[in-house]
N, C-alpha and C positions, 0 to 999 in steps of 0.2 A: 751359419751368416757371413753374408760378405760386410766386411769393416769400412766402414763407412773412409772416404777419403779425406788427412786432414785437410781442416781450411787453411785457406794460404790468410795470412795477416793483412788487414788493411795499409793499404800503403798510407803514412802518415805524409798531410799535406801540409807543407809551409805557407801560413796565408799571411803572414808578415813578413813575405819577403819576397813580393811579385816580381818578374821580369813588366817588362811596358807594357807588353802586350795583358797579360794575365790581369795586370793592374786595369786595363782599359776597361775588358772583358768581364771584371766583376764589378767595375766602379758604372757599369750600364746597366747590368743586372741588377744593381741594387736600386738604382735609381726609377727603371723599371717595375720594379717589384714594391718603391713606394707610389706608385703614382696609379697602380692600382685602385686603391679605394680610395682617396679625392674622388676621382673618374665617377666611381661606381656611386658616390654623392653627389655628381653632380649629371645623372643618367636620373637616379632617383627623385631628383630634387625636379628634371625635368618633364618628368611622367607626372608628375603634379601639377608642376604648369601646363602640360597639354590640355590635362583636362580640366582648369580652370581656363580656357580657352572655350569651352560649353558654356560659359555663361553671356546671354546675350549683351547685356551691360559693359559696351567697349572703354569705360574707366574701371571696370572693375576687372576687365582682362586684363587690362595693361598691368594696373597696382594689386591684380595677386600675381601677375607674372614676377614682377620685380620682385617683390617680396620670395619667390621659389628660386630667382638665380641670388638675391641676398643669402638665402639660406643653403644654398651650393657653398657658396662663398666662405659661410662662417665655418663650414664642416671644417671645407678645404683648406682654411687658415687654422683652426685648431688643430690639423693633422699634422701639416707640416709644422707648427710650433712644438709640437712633441717629436717627429722626426729630426728637429735641433739641436732639443734636449738629448734625446737619443745619440746623435754622430758628435753633438760635444763630449759625453763621458768616454764615447770611443777614440775621440783624439790626447783626449788628457792619458787615456789606460796607453793606448799607443806612444807617448810620449816619454811616458815612463818605463816601457820596456824600452826604448832605444837608449833612453840615460843607461839603465840596467847594463845594456850589452856594451856601451863605452865603458863602463868601467869593467868588461871582462864577465858579469854574469849574464847568463842566457836564460830568456823567460820570453811568456808569450810568443811561442810559433803559433798558436791557436787564433792568434788576435788578427781582426780582417782586417788590413787597412780601408778598401774601399769603403768601409763605414765610418772613417773621420769627418769627421767637420768642416768644411770646406764652403766657401760664401757663397760661388758659383750652382751649388748643387741644388738650394731650392726654386732658384730661377729654370735650374735643368727641370726638376720635376714639373715646375710647372707648362715650361714649354711641353713635357709629354704628353700632361694632360690635355693639351692642345691638339695633338695628335691628330686625332679621328675628326677634330673640326676641319684643321689643316687639306686633308684629303679628300673627304667631304664638302668640305666651302669652294674647294678646286674642281672638283667634276661637279657640283652642281652651280657654281656661277657660268661654268664651260657648256656646260648643256642644258638648263635649266630654258638657255633665251631660244634654242634653237626646237622650242618640243612643237611651235606651230610652223614650222618651214615646210614641210608637207612629207619629210622624209621622216616614214614608223619608223625605223631604227633608233634618231636621232630624239624625238618624241619619248619613246621606251625609256632610252639611259635619261634624258632629261629627268622624265617624274621619277623614279626610279631615285636618279641621284638626289633629287630635294626633300622625296621622303625620305630617305635613309640619313638625311641631314637633320631634320625633322624626328627622326624616334631615336637617334645615337644623341643630337647636339641640340635640341630644341632650344637650351639655355644661350646658346649663340645666334641660330638664326631668329628666334621670335622677334628680338629690338627690327630686324630688320623688315619683318612683316607686317609688323605694327607699323613703320614707317610706308611699308608697300600701300597699306590698304588706307588706313587714316590720314594720312598727310595727301593732301593736292597735289595735284605733279608730280607725286613719285612715287607712282603704279610701274615705275618701270626701272627704281634702281636695283640694281646688280646685285644677284646672292654672294659674290666677292666680298661684299662687307661684313659677313658674316666671319670674318677671319681675323678682321679687326679684336672681334670679343677675346683672340688669345690672349688678349693680354690683358683680361684681368684673371686666368690663373697662374701665368708668370708672374704678376706682382704681387700676387698673394702671396703664391708660396714662397716666391723669395726675403720678401719681408719677413713675412712670421714665422719662417724656418731661423734668422739671423735672428729675432728677438726671442727665439726658444732656445736657439745660442747662449745671446746673452743672459738670459736669466737662470738657465743652469751653470753657466761664469760665476755668476752675480752668487748664486746658492752654495756653490762650494769653497767659495770668496771667503761668504758668511762664515760656514761650518768652521772653516778654518779657523777664523777668528775666536772663533767661539771657545774652540779648543786648546789657543793658544791662551786666551786671557784663563780658562779654569787652570794650564799649566801653570799658571803666574801664581794664581790664587792657592792651589796646593802648596807651592815653592815656597811663597811667604806665609804661609799656616806653619808650616814648617819650621821656620826661619823664628817665628813668634816663639815656638815650643822652643825651641833651643834654646832663645834668648831665655823664656822665664824660665825653666831648667835650672840656668848658670846662674841665675838670681837667688833661686832656692837654695841650690846649695849654699852659696856664700852666705845667705842668712844662719844656716845652719852650722857653719865656720862659728860664725859670731856668736852665736847662743853658747854652744861649747866654751870660747873661748869664756864666758863671762863667767860660765859657771866654775 
């Protein structure tokens, strides 16, 4: 039998001390990873929104559509709230490791610095959620108006770009289409206006990300205070037992003297 070659041990990666390029790359990867689920929530609610547009009543289309957009925003806020709590916990752990290193204690080599809380990360995650809207909105805004200029290629590109925007980011384009279809004199409203909806995930992600971090900070502070009060109560109980024991010893001595 042939002896298998010994496996080379995996090279240990120090995530706690990245250089500038590694920190940039890993931070981008972390933020892009965190944007996937909020985007999928918007996409799912967009599909429901499109199904609601089959209702013949105009107000039902608009009201149910707004409810779908609000539902996607709710999931977005909830997820970024959890991201804020998670990243704040990583920040606390990172500060502890760095404090230990200053004292000569090596620890936390596998700590991921890119996962630490930074206030701007929530807004950036929200911006990444809106990247498909930015790309498809620019294409649709530039090409859709040329759909009737007689150029077949422009017609195809304009139609497909608008269709892609509707399919992948209906939450951003449908308010524009409602204005185009139902507001008199606004039938030529540019699809570029869909880009303004990117503000929605940016604000929601950033605000709830910071709220989540604040909630985690408050929870940790309350836990620390609770532990401090328990320790104080324990010390007070020990002191009382000690005093009581001294009093009992004095009483015993006094009783012996009387005898």
